[in-house]
Structures are given as structure tokens and as C-alpha cells.
C-alpha positions in Angstrom: 23.5 10.7 -46.7 20.8 11.7 -44.2 20.1 15.4 -44.0 18.2 17.3 -41.3 16.8 20.8 -41.3 16.8 22.5 -37.8 14.6 25.5 -37.5 15.2 27.8 -34.5 13.4 30.8 -33.1 15.5 33.6 -34.6 14.9 35.6 -37.8 14.8 35.1 -41.6 12.8 32.0 -41.7 10.8 33.0 -44.9 9.7 31.6 -48.2 13.3 30.5 -49.1 13.1 27.9 -46.3 10.4 25.8 -48.2 13.1 24.6 -50.7 15.4 23.5 -47.8 12.5 21.7 -46.3 11.7 19.7 -49.5 15.4 18.6 -49.5 15.5 17.5 -46.0 14.9 14.0 -44.7 13.8 15.2 -41.3 12.7 18.6 -40.0 13.2 19.4 -36.4 12.1 22.6 -34.6 13.8 23.9 -31.5 11.1 24.9 -29.2 9.8 28.3 -30.4 11.2 27.3 -33.7 7.9 25.5 -34.1 6.2 29.0 -34.6 8.9 30.1 -37.0 8.4 26.9 -39.1 4.6 27.4 -39.2 5.1 31.1 -40.2 7.2 29.8 -43.1 4.5 27.3 -44.1 6.4 24.3 -42.9 5.2 21.5 -40.6 8.2 20.0 -38.7 8.4 16.3 -38.0 9.2 16.9 -34.4 9.7 19.7 -31.8 12.3 19.5 -29.1 13.4 21.6 -26.1 12.3 22.5 -22.5 9.0 23.6 -24.5 8.6 26.9 -22.7 8.5 29.0 -25.8 6.2 27.1 -28.4 2.9 28.9 -28.4 -0.5 27.5 -27.8 -1.2 28.1 -31.5 1.8 25.9 -32.5 0.8 23.2 -30.1 -2.7 23.2 -31.5 -1.7 23.1 -35.1 1.0 20.5 -34.5 -1.3 18.2 -32.3 -0.1 15.2 -34.3 3.6 16.2 -34.1 5.8 14.7 -31.4 7.0 17.2 -28.8 10.2 16.0 -27.2 10.6 17.5 -23.8 14.2 17.8 -22.4 14.0 19.2 -18.9 17.7 20.0 -18.2 18.3 23.7 -17.9 22.1 23.8 -18.3 22.0 24.1 -22.0 19.9 25.8 -24.8 17.1 24.4 -27.0 19.6 24.7 -29.8 22.0 22.3 -28.1 19.2 19.9 -27.1 18.3 19.7 -30.8 21.9 19.1 -31.8 22.2 16.5 -29.1 19.2 14.6 -30.5 20.2 15.0 -34.1 23.7 13.6 -33.3 22.2 10.6 -31.4 20.1 9.9 -34.6 23.3 9.8 -36.6 22.2 12.4 -39.3 25.2 13.2 -41.5 24.3 16.9 -42.0 22.2 19.6 -40.9 21.1 22.9 -42.3 20.2 25.3 -39.4 17.7 28.2 -40.0 16.6 31.0 -37.6 19.8 30.6 -35.4 20.8 34.4 -36.0 19.0 37.6 -35.4 16.8 38.4 -32.3 18.9 38.2 -29.2 22.6 38.7 -29.9 23.7 36.5 -27.0 21.9 33.5 -28.5 23.4 34.3 -32.0 26.8 34.4 -30.6 26.3 31.4 -28.4 25.0 29.3 -31.4 28.2 29.9 -33.4 30.4 28.8 -30.4 28.2 26.0 -29.0 28.0 24.2 -32.4 31.8 23.5 -32.2 31.3 20.6 -30.0 29.2 18.8 -32.6 31.4 19.2 -35.7 33.0 15.8 -35.3 29.6 14.1 -35.3 27.6 16.1 -38.0 28.3 18.5 -40.8 26.6 21.9 -40.1 25.7 25.0 -42.1 23.9 28.0 -40.8 21.6 29.5 -43.6 19.5 32.4 -44.3 18.0 33.7 -47.7 21.2 35.2 -49.1 24.0 33.7 -47.2 25.5 30.6 -45.5 27.9 30.2 -42.7 30.0 27.1 -42.4 31.6 26.4 -39.0 34.9 24.6 -39.9 37.3 22.5 -38.0 38.8 21.0 -41.2 39.4 22.0 -44.8 36.5 22.6 -47.1 36.1 22.5 -50.9 32.9 24.0 -52.4 31.4 25.4 -55.4 30.4 29.1 -55.3 29.1 31.8 -57.6 31.8 33.9 -59.2 31.7 37.4 -57.8 30.1 36.3 -54.5 31.7 37.8 -51.4 33.3 35.4 -48.8 34.8 36.0 -45.4 36.6 33.8 -42.9 36.8 34.5 -39.2 39.2 32.6 -36.9 37.5 31.7 -33.5 40.7 29.9 -32.3 44.2 30.0 -33.6 44.1 28.4 -37.1 47.4 27.0 -38.7 48.5 26.7 -42.2 45.5 28.5 -44.0 45.5 28.4 -47.8 42.7 30.0 -49.9 42.2 29.0 -53.5 39.7 30.3 -56.1 39.4 33.8 -54.5 40.7 37.3 -55.3 42.8 37.6 -52.2 44.7 34.4 -51.6 46.5 33.0 -48.6 49.3 30.5 -48.7 50.1 28.7 -45.5 49.2 31.6 -43.1 49.0 31.0 -39.3 46.1 33.1 -37.7 45.6 34.0 -34.1 42.1 34.2 -32.4 40.0 36.9 -33.9 42.0 37.4 -37.2 39.5 37.9 -40.1 39.6 38.0 -43.9 36.5 40.1 -44.7 34.9 40.5 -48.1 37.0 38.4 -50.2 35.7 37.7 -53.7 35.1 34.3 -55.3 36.8 34.1 -58.7 36.4 30.4 -59.5 33.4 28.0 -59.4 35.6 25.5 -57.2 37.0 27.2 -54.2 39.0 25.8 -51.3 39.6 26.8 -47.7 42.5 24.7 -46.5 43.9 24.6 -43.0 45.6 22.1 -40.6 43.9 22.9 -37.4 41.6 25.4 -35.6 38.0 26.6 -35.6 36.8 29.2 -38.0 33.5 30.5 -39.6 33.3 30.6 -43.4 30.8 33.2 -44.6 29.5 32.8 -48.2 26.9 35.0 -50.0 24.6 32.9 -52.4 
């Protein structure tokens, strides 16, 4: 399975990111994410976007790194990066620095990633949490006692939760329903549902 790391120009791209970089087959920075990568001590394999945000310092330090210019202005650098990763047929992508900073970008990132989930498995990650955007059921290992939340971004049908303190069994949720601060009780946890789009928040 080929794994990409996408670094955006948000917050929380610190020391923890080096471990993710070592495990990635390819590191892509979304425009100003080039600076975030360098600040975290990481050299990306390529930089993509309309290239209006990468600093002169980043361009100088990454003189031997490909800069992929995409001129269209009707989508974000985040979407340009996901377009490119999808075309390269990566199986999965860890996204760092996609939250914090401007709230409109943060909310937009959680919504715009929906269009790519049939092509590439995605997880948003920071130092102490992960957020999985889900369009299908997911089974995963988690630390007992960790907090977990789910947030429905569309109506979600037949939701069942296993391995958590507050279980669901075949629940139908409308847009905006949430299950906040559930608690992991088993190493193997399941979020099962038939249809819809939700975010799964999980503490490390």
C-alpha cells in the first residue's frame, strides 16, 4: 500500500510529524505547507498549488524540489494536492496542518475531502488526535480510555458502535447529530453504518 503525507499551511506541524514522514512513501506540501514542513524539519518530495504562499526562504531551501504550479483559482491548494495524489493512485494519505489558522479553511477542508474518499483513504492528524472522514464502516485499534466522537455531516443510516462505553445499535442520524466524548473500552473498536458521511474523532 502506497502512503502519502500531505502537509498544509495550518497549525500543529511539530516534532511529532517526523515519525509520519519516515513512514510515508511520498511527502507533498500544499503551497505554504512547504514552510510548515521545513519548520518541522521535513523536506517534502514536491510542492503543489498556485504557489502564491510558499516563502522565498522555502523556495531557496527547496531549490532541488519540484514545484508543481496549478493555475486554476476555483479550488484550494488542498484540493489541488488531493487531485494530484489521486491521479498518482496513492492508497492512503495522512493530512497534517489542515486545521487551525483560518476557520473557513479548516471547515472547508473537512467538507471538500468528501469528494476524494472513493479514491483514497484519508486521515487528518495532529499531535494528540486523528480525524477520519468516513463514507463507510471502519474497524480500528485504539487505546482503552481514549475519547472518541462522531459527527454526522449528512444523514447517516444504521449506525452501530462497538468497543465503546456508549453504544449505538442501528441508529439513524440526521445532519448535525453528534456523539461527543464517548470512551474507548476495547482495543478493537468498530463504527459501522450503511450510508452517509461522518467525521470520527479519536484521541491518541
